C-alpha positions in Angstrom: -25.8 -30.2 25.7 -24.0 -27.2 25.0 -20.3 -27.1 25.8 -19.0 -23.8 26.9 -15.3 -23.3 26.8 -13.5 -19.9 27.5 -10.0 -19.3 26.2 -8.1 -16.7 27.7 -4.8 -16.6 29.4 -4.9 -12.9 30.4 -5.1 -11.8 33.8 -8.5 -10.3 33.4 -12.3 -11.1 34.3 -14.1 -12.6 31.6 -17.7 -12.3 31.3 -19.3 -15.6 30.5 -21.1 -16.3 27.4 -24.6 -17.5 28.3 -26.2 -20.2 26.2 -29.3 -22.2 26.9 -28.9 -25.7 27.6 -29.7 -27.9 24.9 -31.1 -31.6 25.0 -28.3 -34.1 25.2 -28.6 -35.2 21.8 -26.8 -35.2 18.4 -25.7 -32.9 17.0 -23.9 -31.3 20.3 -23.0 -27.7 20.1 -19.6 -26.3 21.2 -19.2 -22.6 21.9 -15.7 -21.3 22.4 -15.2 -17.9 23.8 -11.9 -15.7 23.0 -11.4 -12.4 24.6 -8.9 -9.8 24.2 -5.2 -10.5 24.7 -5.6 -14.3 24.4 -2.1 -15.3 22.8 -3.8 -16.9 19.7 -6.7 -18.1 18.1 -5.2 -21.3 17.7 -6.2 -22.7 21.0 -9.7 -21.9 19.9 -9.4 -23.6 16.7 -7.7 -26.8 18.2 -10.7 -27.0 20.6 -13.1 -27.0 17.8 -10.9 -29.6 15.8 -11.1 -31.9 18.9 -14.9 -31.6 19.5 -15.5 -32.4 15.9 -13.1 -35.2 15.7 -15.2 -36.7 18.7 -18.6 -35.7 17.5 -18.9 -35.6 13.9 -21.4 -33.5 12.2 -21.9 -31.6 15.7 -22.2 -27.6 15.8 -19.4 -25.4 16.6 -18.9 -21.7 17.3 -15.9 -19.4 18.0 -17.1 -16.2 19.8 -14.7 -13.3 19.8 -15.5 -10.5 22.2 -15.8 -7.1 20.9 -12.5 -5.2 20.8 -8.9 -5.5 20.0 -7.4 -9.3 19.6 -3.6 -8.7 19.0 -2.3 -11.3 16.4 1.0 -13.1 16.7 0.3 -15.9 14.3 -2.1 -16.1 11.5 -5.0 -18.6 11.9 -4.6 -21.4 9.5 -7.9 -23.8 9.0 -8.0 -27.2 7.1 -10.5 -29.8 6.4 -10.1 -31.0 10.0 -11.6 -27.5 11.1 -14.5 -27.7 9.0 -18.3 -28.2 9.3 -21.1 -29.4 7.1 -23.9 -28.0 5.3 -26.3 -28.2 8.0 -23.9 -27.4 10.8 -20.8 -24.9 9.5 -18.2 -23.9 11.8 -18.8 -20.2 12.8 -16.2 -17.4 13.7 -18.0 -14.4 14.8 -18.1 -11.5 17.2 -20.1 -11.4 20.3 -22.7 -9.2 18.7 -21.7 -6.2 21.1 -19.3 -4.7 18.4 -16.6 -5.7 16.0 -13.8 -8.0 16.9 -10.7 -6.7 15.6 -7.9 -9.2 14.5 -4.9 -6.8 15.0 -1.5 -7.6 13.5 0.1 -4.2 13.9 2.8 -3.0 16.3 1.8 0.1 18.2 4.7 2.8 18.9 5.1 4.4 22.2 8.0 6.5 23.4 7.9 9.5 21.0 9.9 12.4 21.8 11.5 15.4 19.9 14.4 14.2 17.8 17.7 15.7 17.8 18.3 15.0 14.0 19.7 17.5 11.8 16.2 17.3 10.2 14.3 20.1 11.7 10.8 19.3 13.3 10.9 15.5 13.5 9.6 13.0 16.5 11.2 9.8 16.9 10.6 6.5 18.8 12.5 3.3 19.5 11.6 0.1 17.7 12.4 -3.4 18.8 14.7 -5.5 16.7 12.9 -7.6 14.1 10.1 -5.2 13.5 10.0 -4.0 9.6 7.1 -2.4 7.8 6.3 -0.6 4.6 3.2 1.0 6.2 2.6 3.6 9.1 -0.9 4.5 10.2 -1.1 7.6 12.4 -4.6 8.3 14.1 -6.2 6.0 11.4 -4.6 7.8 8.7 -2.1 6.2 6.3 1.3 8.3 6.7 3.5 8.8 3.7 6.7 7.0 3.5 9.6 9.6 3.0 9.8 10.3 -0.8 11.2 12.8 -3.2 8.9 15.5 -4.4 7.8 15.6 -7.9 10.5 16.8 -10.3 13.5 15.0 -8.9 15.0 12.7 -11.4 18.0 10.3 -10.8 19.8 10.4 -14.0 22.9 8.7 -15.3 24.0 5.8 -17.5 21.9 2.6 -17.3 23.4 -0.8 -17.0 22.6 -4.2 -16.4 23.4 -3.7 -12.6 22.2 -0.3 -12.1 23.4 3.3 -13.0 26.8 5.0 -13.3 27.6 8.4 -13.4 24.4 9.1 -11.6 23.1 12.2 -10.0 19.9 14.1 -9.1 18.7 16.8 -11.1 15.6 19.1 -11.0 13.3 18.4 -13.6 12.9 21.4 -16.0 14.9 23.8 -13.7 12.8 27.0 -14.2 14.5 29.5 -16.2 14.3 33.1 -15.4 12.0 34.9 -17.9 12.4 38.4 -19.5 10.3 40.8 -17.6 9.3 38.3 -14.9 12.0 39.0 -12.5 14.9 36.7 -11.0 12.8 35.8 -7.8 9.8 34.9 -9.8 10.8 31.9 -12.2 8.2 30.0 -14.7 8.8 26.5 -15.6 6.9 24.7 -18.3 5.6 22.2 -17.7 5.6 22.7 -13.9 3.8 23.7 -10.6 4.1 27.5 -10.7 0.6 28.2 -12.0 -0.2 30.5 -9.1 2.6 32.8 -10.1 0.1 34.0 -12.9 -2.2 35.3 -10.3 -1.7 39.0 -9.4 -1.0 40.0 -13.1 -2.6 43.5 -13.1 -2.8 44.4 -16.9 -3.2 42.7 -20.1 0.0 44.0 -21.3 1.7 42.4 -18.3 0.1 39.2 -19.3 1.1 39.2 -22.7 4.6 40.0 -21.7 4.9 37.2 -19.2 3.5 34.6 -22.0 5.8 35.9 -24.4 8.8 35.5 -22.3 8.6 31.7 -22.5 10.4 30.7 -25.6 10.9 27.0 -24.4 7.2 26.4 -23.9 5.0 25.2 -26.9 1.5 26.4 -27.3 0.2 23.0 -26.2 2.3 23.2 -22.9 1.4 26.8 -22.3 -2.4 26.4 -22.6 -2.3 23.3 -20.5 -0.4 24.9 -17.6 -1.5 28.7 -17.8 -3.8 30.1 -15.2 -7.3 30.5 -16.8 -7.3 34.3 -16.0 -4.5 34.5 -18.3 -5.8 31.9 -20.7 -8.5 34.3 -21.5 -5.9 36.9 -22.2 -3.4 35.2 -24.4 -5.4 33.3 -27.2 -2.4 32.2 -29.1 1.3 31.8 -28.8 3.3 31.2 -32.0 6.8 31.8 -32.9 7.4 33.5 -29.3 4.8 36.2 -30.2 1.4 36.7 -28.4 -1.7 38.0 -29.7 -4.1 39.5 -27.2 -7.8 40.2 -28.4 -9.9 43.0 -27.6 -12.1 41.0 -25.5 -9.2 40.0 -23.4 -8.2 43.5 -22.9 -11.6 44.3 -21.7 -11.5 41.1 -19.4 -8.5 42.1 -17.6 -10.5 44.9 -15.6 -12.3 42.0 -13.7 -9.0 40.4 -12.5 -8.3 40.6 -8.9 -4.5 40.0 -7.7 -4.2 37.2 -5.6 -1.2 36.4 -3.4 1.7 34.2 -5.0 2.4 31.2 -3.4 6.0 30.5 -1.8 8.5 28.8 -4.1 8.3 24.9 -4.0 11.2 23.3 -2.0 14.2 21.8 -3.8 13.2 18.6 -5.4 16.7 17.1 -4.7 18.6 17.1 -1.2 21.4 19.5 -0.8 23.7 16.8 -0.2 25.6 15.0 -2.9 23.8 12.0 -3.9 26.2 9.4 -2.6 25.6 10.9 1.0 22.0 10.5 1.1 21.0 7.8 -1.3 21.4 4.4 0.7 20.8 0.6 0.5 17.2 0.1 1.0 16.3 3.4 -0.9 13.3 2.4 -3.2 13.0 3.4 -6.8 9.4 3.9 -8.1 9.0 3.4 -11.8 6.2 4.9 -13.9 6.8 3.6 -17.6 5.5 6.2 -20.1 2.1 5.4 -21.2 1.6 2.2 -19.0 -0.3 3.6 -16.2 -1.4 -0.2 -15.4 2.1 -1.0 -14.1 4.3 0.4 -11.4 7.6 -1.4 -10.7 9.5 -0.9 -7.5 13.1 -1.9 -7.1 15.3 -1.1 -4.0 19.1 0.1 -4.2 21.5 -2.4 -2.7 24.7 -0.1 -2.5 25.8 3.2 -3.7 29.5 4.2 -4.2 31.1 7.7 -4.9 34.1 7.0 -7.1 37.3 9.2 -6.9 36.4 11.3 -10.0 33.4 12.4 -8.0 30.8 10.3 -10.0 28.1 8.1 -8.2 27.5 4.5 -9.0 24.1 2.9 -8.0 23.6 -1.0 -7.8 20.0 -2.1 -8.1 18.6 -5.3 -6.3 18.6 -8.4 -8.3 16.7 -10.0 -9.9 14.2 -7.0 -9.6 16.3 -4.6 -11.8 16.8 -7.3 -14.6 13.1 -8.4 -14.7 12.1 -4.7 -14.9 14.4 -3.8 -17.5 13.2 -6.9 -19.5 9.5 -5.9 -19.4 8.1 -6.0 -23.0 5.9 -3.9 -25.0 7.8 -0.8 -24.2 7.1 -1.1 -20.5 10.8 -1.7 -19.5 12.0 0.7 -16.7 14.6 3.5 -17.3 14.9 6.1 -14.5 12.4 6.3 -11.5 9.6 8.8 -11.4 10.3 9.3 -7.7 12.6 7.8 -4.9 11.1 6.5 -1.7 12.7 5.6 1.5 15.7 7.8 2.5 15.9 9.9 5.5 17.0 13.0 3.4 13.7 12.8 1.8 11.6 13.4 5.2 10.9 16.9 4.8 6.9 17.2 4.5 4.6 16.8 7.4 2.9 13.5 7.6 5.9 11.7 6.2 7.9 9.1 8.2 11.1 7.0 7.6 12.6 4.1 10.0 16.0 2.6 10.4 14.9 -1.0 10.9 18.5 -2.3 10.3 20.1 -0.4 12.8 21.6 -1.7 16.1 19.1 0.1 17.9 16.0 0.6 15.4 14.3 3.8 15.4 11.4 5.5 13.5 11.1 9.0 12.7 8.0 11.0 11.8 7.3 14.8 10.9 3.8 15.6 12.5 1.2 17.4 10.7 0.0 20.7 12.2 -2.0 20.4 15.3 -0.9 16.8 16.1 0.1 16.2 19.7 3.0 14.1 20.4 1.3 12.8 23.8 -1.8 11.7 22.0 -0.2 10.2 18.7 -1.7 6.7 17.9 0.9 5.3 15.6 0.8 1.6 14.2 3.3 -0.1 12.0 1.8 -2.7 9.8 3.1 -6.1 10.8 4.2 -9.5 9.4 2.6 -12.4 11.4 5.1 -14.7 13.1 5.5 -18.2 10.9 5.8 -16.2 7.8 8.6 -14.2 6.3 6.3 -11.4 4.6 8.1 -12.2 1.2 6.5 -15.3 0.1 8.4 -18.0 -1.9 7.4 -18.2 -5.6 4.8 -20.8 -5.0 3.6 -19.7 -1.4 3.5 -15.9 -2.1 -0.3 -15.7 -1.9 -0.4 -16.9 1.6 2.7 -15.2 3.0 1.1 -12.9 5.4 -2.6 -13.7 5.9 -4.4 -13.3 9.1 -6.8 -16.2 8.2 -5.8 -18.9 5.7 -8.0 -21.7 4.5 -6.3 -24.7 3.0 -7.2 -27.0 0.2 -10.2 -29.0 1.6 -11.4 -26.4 4.2 -15.2 -26.4 3.8 -18.5 -25.0 5.5 -16.8 -22.5 7.4 -18.4 -19.0 8.3 -17.0 -15.5 9.5 -19.2 -12.8 10.7 -18.6 -9.5 12.3 -14.8 -9.6 12.2 -12.2 -6.9 11.1 -8.7 -7.7 10.0 -6.3 -4.8 10.1 -2.7 -3.4 10.1 -1.0 -6.1 8.0 2.1 -5.4 5.8 3.7 -7.4 2.7 7.5 -7.0 2.6 8.3 -8.7 -0.8 8.6 -5.2 -2.6 11.3 -4.3 0.0 13.3 -7.5 -0.9 15.8 -8.2 -3.6 12.7 -9.5 -5.5 11.2 -5.9 -5.6 7.9 -5.7 -7.1 7.7 -5.8 -11.1 4.1 -6.2 -12.1 2.8 -7.1 -15.5 -0.2 -5.1 -15.1 -2.8 -4.2 -12.4 -0.8 -5.6 -9.4 0.0 -9.0 -10.8 3.6 -9.5 -10.5 6.3 -11.7 -11.7 8.3 -14.2 -9.5 10.8 -15.7 -11.9 14.3 -14.4 -12.7 13.2 -12.8 -16.1 10.0 -11.0 -17.3 9.9 -13.2 -20.5 7.8 -16.1 -19.2 4.2 -14.9 -19.7 3.3 -18.7 -20.5 4.8 -20.3 -17.6 2.8 -21.8 -15.0 3.5 -20.2 -11.4 5.1 -17.2 -13.0 2.7 -14.6 -12.2 1.2 -14.2 -8.8 -1.4 -11.7 -7.0 -0.6 -9.8 -4.0 -1.3 -11.7 -0.7 -4.6 -11.1 1.1 -5.5 -10.6 4.8 -7.7 -13.5 4.3 -6.8 -16.1 1.8 -9.0 -19.0 0.5 -6.7 -21.8 -1.0 -8.7 -24.3 -2.5 -11.5 -23.9 0.1 -15.3 -24.2 -0.6 -18.6 -23.4 0.9 -17.4 -20.5 2.9 -19.5 -17.4 3.9 -17.7 -14.1 5.1 -20.5 -11.7 6.2 -20.4 -8.1 7.7 -16.6 -8.4 8.0 -14.0 -5.4 7.4 -10.7 -5.4 6.0 -8.9 -2.1 6.8 -5.5 -0.4 6.9 -3.8 -3.1 5.1 -0.4 -3.1 3.2 -1.6 -6.2 1.3 -5.1 -7.3 -0.3 -8.2 -8.0 1.3 -9.7 -11.4 0.4 -7.8 -13.6 -2.1 -9.2 -16.9 -3.5 -7.2 -19.3 -5.8 -6.4 -23.0 -6.3 -10.3 -23.9 -7.0 -12.0 -22.3 -4.4 -15.7 -22.6 -4.9 -19.2 -21.7 -3.5 -17.7 -18.5 -1.8 -20.1 -15.8 -0.5 -18.8 -12.4 0.4 -21.7 -10.1 1.8 -22.1 -6.8 3.5 -18.1 -6.4 4.0 -16.3 -3.2 4.1 -13.0 -2.9 2.4 -11.0 0.3 3.0 -7.3 1.8 2.9 -5.7 -1.2 1.4 -2.6 -1.2 -0.6 -3.7 -3.8 -3.0 -7.0 -5.4 -4.4 -10.1 -5.3 -2.0 -10.9 -8.6 -3.7 -8.7 -10.8 -5.9 -10.9 -13.7 -7.0 -9.3 -16.5 -9.4 -6.2 -18.2 -10.2 -4.2 -15.7 -12.4 -1.1 -18.1 -12.6 -2.9 -20.9 -14.2 -6.2 -19.5 -15.7 -6.7 -22.5 -18.2 -8.0 -25.0 -15.7 -10.6 -27.7 -15.8 -13.8 -26.6 -14.1 -13.2 -28.8 -11.1 -10.3 -26.9 -10.0 -11.5 -23.5 -11.1 -12.5 -20.7 -8.7 -16.1 -20.8 -9.5 -19.6 -19.8 -8.0 -18.3 -16.7 -6.3 -21.1 -14.4 -5.0 -20.4 -10.8 -4.0 -23.3 -8.9 -2.5 -23.8 -5.2 -0.9 -19.9 -5.0 -0.2 -18.5 -1.4 -0.1 -14.8 -0.2 -1.2 -13.0 2.9 -0.6 -9.5 3.9 -0.8 -8.3 0.8 -2.2 -5.1 0.2 -4.7 -3.2 2.5 -2.4 0.2 1.4 -3.1 1.2 0.8 -5.9 -1.3 2.8 -8.0 -1.6 0.4 -10.6 -4.0 -2.2 -8.8 -7.5 -2.9 -9.7 -10.1 -2.5 -6.7 -11.6 -5.7 -7.6 -10.3 -8.6 -9.9 -12.2 -11.6 -10.9 -10.5 -14.3 -13.4 
C-alpha cells in the first residue's frame, strides 16, 4: 500500500497529495508531504528514516509544495536516510513549481533615517542576526566600500599599521592651461574631461601639460579623440600630425562629467574606521588571490597619528603568503558607515544594543515595496566553521559519510551567508578561493591546512546521489561541494546564479593524494548553467574539479 503523511504545523489548509493505492506488497511506498512554513524538514526526514527501518528496501519520497520554505536548520542526511539502487529516496517539488529552501532573513520596518548621512533608509534588526550579503529586489546590494583611489597608508608592523592615514591615490594636479576647476590625474578616471576640446592646439596644450605622465600612461588613459591628435609625448613636448589637425574638424564637444566624490571620508581616520571594518587586499600581479582581514581596534594617539590593529591570525597569515603574494596595503576598504555614500550600498550595525541596517536606495526604489533579504546562517552552525568542519559550516543540505542513493529534484536553495571572512580568521586564500585554516601560511603540504568555501549543499563522503533540475541562487557561499570520497554523483539540468564562491567545487583540495577508494570519483555534470558566480571575493573559480 501507499502511506501518505502530511507534515505541517502551520495553521493553514494543506491540499492533499493524491497517490493511487498500491497492492499491499513489498516494497511499500511512503510519501511525505511538506508545505510552506513547516518548522523544519527534519520531521519529514525522521518519518522517512522510521519507515525505512521498518520496511528495508521500500520506497520513500518527500514532496515539497511549490513556494517558500523558511529554513531554521539545515537538513542533515546519513546512511539511515538512504535508499537503494532500485528505490532511491527522492526529495522533490510537487511539480507545480519550484520548492524554495529559504535561509534568509526578510527585513521589514523601513523608514527614512535621521542619520547624518543623507538619503538613507534604516530598519531594525533582531539581536543575533549577522550577514555579509543583502539582496534587494533580487539584486545583490553592495556592502559600503571606499571608492577606487582611497588608500590606507602607514608603517606596516606585525599587528597592523602605525601612523596610518587615508590618502587620495594620485591626487590630481592642476595642469597648465587646464584650469583649477578641471584637473587631470594620470592614471585616473577623468577621461571624460578630454571631451569638449575644440581645437587641435587646445588638445596639444592639454597633452603637454602633464609632466608627471609617461607616454604609456598617457596613451592608456587618454580619450580616443585626443589620441588621434597627439601621436607622441616625449620629454614633455607633443608633436601633432597634419592628419590630426584635419581630424579635429569632426570633433563634437560633449558635456564634462562632474568631478568624482572624494575617495576618503572627510572625518579623520580614527573617527570613521572602526572595529569590524574590512581591508580587501589585491596583491600586485596575483589576480588569483584576494585576502580579507578585519580591523579589531583603532586608536588615535596624542600626537594625532592613528594606529590600526588587525585581526589575528588573519593578518599574520596574509603577511606570510609566499611568492610575492604577501599583503601590504588594502586595495579598498569595506563595511564602515562613513563609506555608505553610493546608491545601492548598505551597512549594518549588528553588534549594537539595538541592531539596525542602513540602505541608500537606487533611483526609483520605493520604500513601501522594498523586498530586502539578508543572507543567514542556519541554526546549529556558527557560520565560521572549525578548521576541520569548515566545509559543512552553513549548508542547507548536508550528506554525511555513508549517505547513498538519495535524489533531489526541482528544489532551490537561496540566501545563505558565510561568516568566516568576518571573523578573526578572515579569508586568506592560496589561490582561486581555497583558503588557509592554520596559524601561518607556510604549510602547503600539511593535511587539512587548505579548504574550499562551504556550499549550500555539501556531499561529504556520499555516493550514488542525483541532483536534477535544482537551483542554487543568491548565495554568500558556494553552490554544491563534494569531498571526503564522494562518488557516483550526477548533477544535471541545474542552475547556479549570483553566488559568492564556486558554483561547483568537486574534489578534496585538502588531501589530493588519496587512494582511489576515498577519492571523489565518477562525478557527472550535464546541461548545467552558471551566471554571476565568483561574486566575492573575485578570485574564485566558477567550477573546480580536483
